[in-house]
N, C-alpha and C positions, 0 to 999 in steps of 0.2 A: 586536314588530318594533322594532329599534333605530333610532337616528337616521340612520345611513348608509343603511339600506335604505329608510326613508321618503324620504330625499333622492333616492335613485336612482329610485324609482318616480315622484316628482314631476318629476324631470328627464326621464324617459321620456315622461310624459304631455305635458309642455310641448313636447318634441321632435316628438311626433306631431301636435300642434296646429299647430306652425309648419310642418311638412312639408305638411300639407293646404292651407295658405294659399299655398304656392308655385305658380307656373305649371307647365305641363307640362315645359318645357325645364329648369327648375330642379329639378323632381322627378327627372327622368331623370339629371341630373348628380349629384344627391345619391345616388340609387340606385347609380350606377356607383361612386361613392366608397365607399359603405357595403358594396357587394358585394365590392370589393377588400379592404376591411378584414376582412370576414367570412371571405373565403377565406384571408387570412393568419392570422387567429386560429384557424381550423379546422385549417390545416396545422400550426400551432404546437402546438395541443392534441394532434393525432395523434402528432407526433414526440416531444413531451415525455412523453406518457403511456406510449407503447409502447417508448420508448428509454430509459426510467428516468432522466430528469433533470427531475422535476416541480418546479414553482415554485408558491408559494401563489397567485399571481395566476392562473396558467393552470389550477390545480387547481379553483379556485372558478368558473372560467368554463365555461359550457355553450354550445358552438357551436350546438346544436340550437335553443335558445331564441332565440339571435340570428338564426338562419336563419328561424325562424317569424315573428319581428318583421319581418324584411325581406320576407317573403312577403306580409304584410298591406299593407305599403307598395307592393309591386309590384302588388297587386290595385287599390289606389287609383289608381295611375298608369295602369294599363291602362284604367280607366274613362274617364279624361280623354283618353287617346289615341284611344279609340273615338269620342269626341264630335268630335274634331278630327283625323282621320287624315291623315297625310302619309307618304310613303315613308321619309323620313329618321327621323321619330319611330318608325315601326313597326320599322325595322331596329334602332334603338338599343334599343327595348323587347325585341325578340326576343333580342338578344345578352345583355341583362341576364337574361332569363328562362332561357336556356340555362345561363348561369353560376350563377344561383341554384339551378337544379335540380341541378346537379352538387354544389354546396355542401351542399344538403339531403341528398342521397344519402350523401355522405361523412360528414356529421355523424351521420346515423342509423346508418350502419355502425359508426362509432366508438362510438356510445352502446351499440349491441348487443354489440359485442365486449368492451368494457371491463368489463361487468357479468357476463360468463360465469363467471369464477372464483368470485365471491360467490354466484351462483345455484347452482353445483355444491355449494358448501359448505353451503348452506341446504337442499339436497335438491329444488330446483325444477327437476327434470330436464326436465319438459315445456316450461317456459319457455325453458330453455337450447336445446333442440332447435329451437323456433320462432325464437329469435334467430339461431341459426346459419343456418337456411334463409333467413330474411329478409336476413341480411347477404350470403349468397352471391348471391341474386337482385339485390341492389343493386350488388354489385361487377360483376356481368355488365353491368348498365346503364351503370355508370361507364366501362367499357372503351371505349364508343363516344363518350365526351364529352371535351372539351378540358380536361384537368386535368394537374397536375404529376405526373410519374411517381414521384417520391420518396415522397410520402405514400401514393400508391396501392400501391406495392410494400410499404410498411410494413403497410398494411391486409391485403394479400394474405398476407403472412407470418403475421400474427396470426390471420387467418381459418383458415389451415391448422393452426396450433397449437391454437386453441380447438376446432376441429372434432375434432381427434384426442383432445383431453382429454374432450370430451363422449362420443365413441364409446368411449373407455376406461371412462368411468363407466357407460355402458350395458352394456358387457361385464361389469363387476363386478356390477351390479344384476341382469342377466339370469342370471348364474351363481348368485347368491344366492337368487333368487326361484324359479327353475326349474332343478332339478338332477336328472340321471340318474346313479344310483350303481350300479355293478356289483360284486358280491362273489361270486366263483365263478359258480354258476349262478343266483344271485338277482339280480334287477334291481328297483331302486326308483326311483320318480319322486316327488321331493319338491317341493312348491309352497308358497312362503311368501307370505302375502297382503300383507305390507308389510315394508320394510327401514327401520330407524331410524337407522343410522349408516353412514358410509363405510368404505372398506377400512382406514383408520387408526383406526377406532373413535371417530371424532369424530361426535357425535350430529347428526342433521339437525334443523332447526326443525320440519319436518313429515315424517312417514313417507312414503316413496315407495311407491305402490300399484301393483298390476298394471296398472290402467288408465293410470297415468302412464307406466309402462314401455312399454306397447304404443303409446301416443300418440307418445312420443319416438322409438321405433324406426321408426314409420311416417313421421314427419317427415323422418328422416335416411335413409329408404329402405333400412333394414336389417331390417325386420320379416319379410320373406319369407325372407331368408337364415336367420334364426333359426328361423322356422317350419319350413323344410325340414329343419333338424337335428332338431327335435322330431318331425316326421313320420317321419323315418327311424328314430329310436329307438322310437317307438310301434309302427310297423309291424314292425320286425325283432325287437323284444323282447317285444311284447305280442300284437298282433293276429294275426300269422302263426303264432307258436307255439300260441296258443289255438285257431286254426282247425284245426290238426292234432291237438292234444291239449287239448280243452276242460276236461278234468278236472284240469289243472295248477292247484295252489293259487293263488288270486288274492285279495288282501285290500286293503281301502281303510280308512284311518283319517283322522279329521278332528278338528281342534281349532279354537279361536278364532283362532289365529295362522297356521294352514296345514293342509295335508293331504298324505298320501302314499299311493301305490299300489305294491304289491310283487307280484311273480310268482315262483313257485318257492321260496318261503321254507321250505316243508316238503317239498322234493324235487319233482322233475319226473316226469311220467308216462314210464315206459319203453316204453309201447306204441307201435308204429309204425303210423302211419295208412296203411292200405291199403284204398282204397274197394272194390276188387274182392273183398276177403275178407269184406265185410259183406253181409248180406241187406238187403232194402229197408227193413224196419222199423228195423234198427240204424242204417242210414245216415240215415234221417229223424230219429231221436233224436239222432244226432251233430250234425246241422244245428241242431236245437233247442237243444242245449247250447252250440253256438257262438254262437247268437243271444243267449243269456242272458249269457255272459261278455263278449261284445262290447258289449252294452248297458251293462254296468258300466264298461267302459273309456271309452266315449263320454260317459257321464254324468259321469265324473270330468273329462274334458276340458272339458265345458260348464260344470259347476258350480264347479270348483276352479281349473283353469288360466285360465279367464276369470271369476274371482271378482269379482262386483260391477262388471263392465265394462258400460258402457252400449251403446246401439246404434251408437255411433261406431266400435266395433271389430267390428261384425258382418262386415265384409268380411274381416278377418283370420281370424275363426272359420270363415267359409265357405271361405276359401282352404285352411286346414288340413284341413277336411273333404273337399274335392275332392281334395287331394293324397293323403290317407289312402286314399280310395276308389280312386284311380288305382293306388296301390301294391298294394292287396289284391285288386283285381279280377282280374288275370291268374291268381292262385292260386285264387280262387273259381271262375273259369271252368274251369280245368284239373282241380281236385280236388273240386269240389262240383257244378258245373253239368253238365259232360260226363258223369260217371257216372250222373246222373239221366236222361239222354236214353235213351229206349228203343232197344233193338237192332233192333227190328222197325219198319220204316217205316210199316206200317199202324197202329201204335199212336200215331203222332204227333198225331193229331187230338185226343187227350185230353191237355189241358195240366194235368191234375191233378198230374202228376209235378213241376211247377214250384212248387207251393204252398209247400213248406218254404223254398225259396230266396226266394220273394216275401216271406214273413214275415221272413226274415233281412234282406232289403233294406229293410224298413220301419223298421228301427232306424236307418238312415242318412238317412231322409227329412228330418230337421231340419237336417242339415249339408250335404246334397248336393242340387242342383237335380234336379227330376224328369227333366229331359232327360238327366242323367248316369246315371240308374239303369238299368243295362244288363241286369239280369235280366228286366225287363219287355220290353225290346226282343228279348231272346233267346227269350222265351216267344211273342212275336208271330211270330218267324221260326224256329220250332222245326225246320223242315225243313232250313234252312241250317245250324243247329247240328248236326243229325244228320249232314249231309253232311260238315261239318268234322271231326266225331268219327270217322267212318268213314275219311276220308282220313288223319287223324292216326294212326289205328291201323295202317293199311296201311303208311304210311311208317315208323312205328316198327318194324314187322316187318322191312322192308327194311334199316333201319339196323342192327338186331341181326344180320341175315344178313351184311352187308358188314363189320361190326366184329368178327366172330368171327375167332379166330386159327387156324382149321382150315387146315392146310397140305396136306391131302390133295388129290389130283387124281383125275379120272375120265376115261376114254377115251370119246370120242363120235365118231360118224360112221364112214364107211368100211365095210369088209366084216367079217364075223365077229361074235363076241359083244361087244357094245358097250353102254354105258349112255348113251343118247341119247334125248331127248324127241322127236326127229324120226324115230328109226329105224323105228318101227312102220309108217310110211306113206311112207318114201322108197323109191325103186326098188331101191337096192342095199344098204340097211342091213338089219340083223337085225330081230328082233321087239321090241327095245327093252326097257328095264328089266332088273332083275337076274333071273338064272335064266330068261331067255327070255320073261319076262312083261312085258306092257305097263306102263310106268311111269305114275304118276298125272298126269304132265305131258305125256302123249302128244299129238302134233299132231292137230288136227282134220282129218277127211278132206277137207273142202272146200278146205283151204289147200294141199294137196300131193298130190292124188289120183294124179298121174302121175309122182311121184318127181322132179319138176324141182328140188326144193330139197335135193338130195343134198349133204351136208356132208362134207368130207374128214376122214379119221381123224386125231385129234390129242388131246392132253391139255388139259383145262380145269380150273379150280378148282371146288371144291364151291360156293363163293359164286356164281359165274356160273351154274352149273346151277340152283341154288335161285332165283336172281333171275329166270331165264326161266320156271321153273315158277310162281313167284309172279305174273309178268306174265300168263301164259296163264290161270291160275285167276281172277285179278281181272277180266280181260276177260270171262270166262264169267259173273261176277257181274253185269256190265253188261247181259247179256242176260236174266238171270233176275229181277233186281230191278225191272225196268220202266224207263220212259223218264225218270222223275224223278231218278234217281240215276245214270244211265248216264254222264253227263259226269264225275261225281265219280270213278268208277272209271277212266275213260280218262285223266283228268289225273293220277290217282294213279300209274298205270303210267308215264306220261311223267316224273313227278317221281322215280320209282324209278330210271329209267335216268339221269336227271340227277344223282341222288345218287351213283351209281356214278362218274360222271365227276368229281364234286367230291372224292370220297374217294381216288381212285386216284393223283392227283399227289402225295399225301403219301408215297408209296413210291418216289419218284424216286431217293433216295439208295441204296436197296436194289437197285433195278433196274440201276444202273450197275455193280454188282460181282457180282450173282447172276444168272448166265445162265439158270438154270432158271426163276427167278421172272419174269425179263423175257420169256422165251418163253411162259410160262403166261399172263401178262397180254396178250400179243399174241394168243394163241389166244382168250382171253376176249372181247376186243374184236371179233375176227372172228366168233366164235360169236354175240355179241349182234347184230352187223350182219346175220348170216344170218337171225336170227329177226325183226328189225325190218322186214325186207323185206315180209313178208306178215302181220305180227301183227294179228289181229282182222279180217282182210279178209273172211273167210267169215261174220262176225257182223254186218257193217255194215248189212245189210238190217233187222235187228231193233232198230236204234238210232233215236233221234229224227231227224227230217229235218234239223234244223239242225246235228246232230252228224256226219252222214255225210261231209260234205265236208272237215271238219277232223280227223276221227278217223283220222289216219294217223301213222305213225312213221318214214316214209322220210326226213323232214327231219333226223333224228338220225344218219343213217348216216354222213354226211361227217365229223362230229365224232368218231365212234368210230373211223373209219379213220385219222384224224389221230392220235388217241390211241394206236392200235396201232403206228403208225410211230414215234412219239416214245418209246414204252415200250421198243422194241428197239434203237433207234439208239445210246444211250449204251454198252451192253455191247458192241455190234459195233465201235464206234469205239475203245473201250478195248482190245479184243482185237487190232484191227489195229495200234494203236500198240505193243502188246506184241510182236507178231510182228516189226514193223520193228526194234524195239529188239534183239530176239534175233538177227536176221539179221546185225547188225554189219557186217563187211567186205563182205558181199554188196551193201550199199547204196552202196558206194564204187567208183569207177572205177580200172582199171589195177592191180589187185592179184593177179589170177590167175596172172600170170607169176612171181610170187614163191613162195617155198617155205613156204606157209602152208596147204596143203591139209588137213592134219589138223584145224586149228582151224576151217576153213571147213566141213568135213564135220560137225563137232560142232554148229556153229551151225545148220546146216540141219536136223539131227535135232531139236534143241530147238524151232526155229520150226515145223516140221511137227507136233511134239507138241502145241504150243499150239493149232494149227488143229484137230488131231484131238480134243483134249479138249473144245473147244466143239462140234465137229461131232457127237460122240457124244451130248452132252446135247440138241442140236437134233434129232438123228435120233429120239431117244426120245420127244420131245414135240411137235414141229412137224409140220404136214402135209408130205407128201413134196415137193411143189413148192416150198414155202417153205424146207424144209431144204436142198434143192439150191441155191436162190438164196443162202442164207446161206453155205453151204459155198463156192460160187463166189466170193463177195465176199472171203472170208478167204483162199482158196487163190490168188486173183489176186495178192495181195501177194507171196507167196513165188515163184510161178511167174514173175511179171513181172520181179522183180529177178534171178532166176537166168537167165532168157532174155537179159536185157540184158548180164549179165557174160559169158555164153558167146559172144554175138555180137561181143564186143570183142576176143577173143583169137584168135591164130593159133598153134597149138601143133603139136608133133611127134606122131607116131603113138603113142608111149608116153604122152605127156602127155594125148592125147585119150582113151585108155582110162581113165586115172585120173579124168578129168573126168566121163566117162560113169558110172563107179562112184560118183563123188562126188555126183551129182544123183539117185542111185537113190531116196533117201527122198521126193523130190518126185514122181518118176514113180510111186512106189508109192501116192500119194494116189488115183490112179484106181481101183486094185483094192481099196484099203482103205475108201474113204469114198464114192465115187460108185457105190454099190450099194444097191438098194432090196430089202427083204425083204417078201414077201407070202405069202398062203396057198398060192400055186402055186410058190413057190421064190424065187430071187434074180434080179433084173433089173439089168443095168448101165445107168446113165444116160449120155446123151451128154455127155461132159465139156465139149466145146467150146461147147455151148449155154449153159452156166452159167459157164464160166471163159473169159473172153475172151482171156487170154494163153496158153492151152494150146497152140494151134496154133503160136505163135511158139517155145515151148519144144521142141515136137516137131521143128520145122524145124532148130533148132540141134543137137539130139541126133542127128538123122539125118546132119547135116553132119559131126559128130565121128565117128560110127560109120563113115561111108563113108571117112573119112580113115584109119581104123585097118586097113582091108582092103588 
């Protein structure tokens, strides 16, 4: 100790003794002066250090020591004030206390931030992280105190910079200590137990260990983000591929400095994992192989990724274990658990089938809480798992039916040879099925014994017919499998119809331009509504009592009717717009008196041709009543404009004859299109019933015809 330091200590001791001899008022006055001096010196230290104009005097000065000395004197004065309390003394003491508290916080923050760079260079990453966290907490406290904003802004700026520097160092250390390398189909996980130098190859005083890294990342709240990245890599590149192909080469190598784990170094298995193609013994052996390789991966995580980590990082280890289990569990459920569930509900009482999976789950017991181990829960509720499996299988079947690109149509309903699951028991239909034989989806006698559910003859898609057959067959399962699974089948049928409603809107772009497809979708929806009316009604007595009241499908009818209307509206609107566009002059007033009859006749022929083109498609596929309604909507456009133009003109006899010949294509619509063909011959439909403008046109034609006589 040199002479100046001994003199400073002696002066400090003398100052403390003289301060204690003062009365309360004098001590408070002295404290107020010293606090202001400490505040000024602290602000000066912050500004000079972080704004790069250091002086020897300020550099050797430690504001934190000065604040600690003031804090001792504050405690001495507080004792005296407590013995002789007065409002004035208490208020002065409180003000001093608040000011001193702010100075201490700023001095501590300054002390933490100014040493960050040296700590990073020395490899003290854990200390850096703790200092950053403590500085952030103290800055939050200072925000609510009365302090100068200039030094506070300086501290805030330095805090942001130092925190970014520490996080950058953590990124470097994390990449150096835990790396996933992908080379073609080979994936390697390299773990280094310690890093001895920074990214500039400057050696640390002490090597940074995995424990230091996890502690620092947890302090800065980035450990879970990094853990999520590792979980994704482990699940996607190791655990899930090994679940499907446990024979894939997996190797682990360890040294004193680190360890590595690689997969696929000697080629990957080309076999495709198909549970349905394996017998029971092969499937059990597959699960045993999965358990073996998964144990290797989990052991690597425990022994090498958390090498020499104490219990302080157990929460990080548990977090990674739970995340890994959450990532692989859906695949375990779909590809391992579900195939093990017996197809026969009577065999569910024997849980022996779950033993291989329970043993596989045991490998996770160290990293996953027992409450999260779902195989055990599935074994306890095997019936529910069986129900979910059956429901999934049924909906998979429906999805494959609806996703097929089969564009063929079948004719259902009406008289004559038809392919209709209702035809066998409807009053007017044929015997159903091909070649006059009942189809496998024939309607049950109880549901339509009197033929009340007669369906008009039309074309539907193969998908709609198969969907109805599936629904009726599944409803039959509900009767045969007993009450325990009846609800499963009923809800599976409801989901099947909902699946149709979900997939159909994806075809809106096609329906607006393809009239045939739009008409088929309309018929499909009408056909489904027809069957939803009484689906399962005759089997309701065989279902559980709690299911009888809700096991109905009539609530789906309104949505399918809406879907039917929406499927056909775009193509009809598009056709109407096209007809109006082709009519041209016929949509304008006062032109019939001009010499443009040749062009007018040509436009009528084209417009009537547009109507006839769509009408022929509709007649081939739609029910007769719907066909006539569609035809009436389209014909009304032409008939209405022609009737208006004729009513506006007063012409001579010669011109009247020309106009009557001119509108002949429109009048021919009655004989060309408003005709229905059946087994007994042709029947002409009442045009005025479906075409509201027809009577007006006939009136104008009669007026012109009478004028020519």
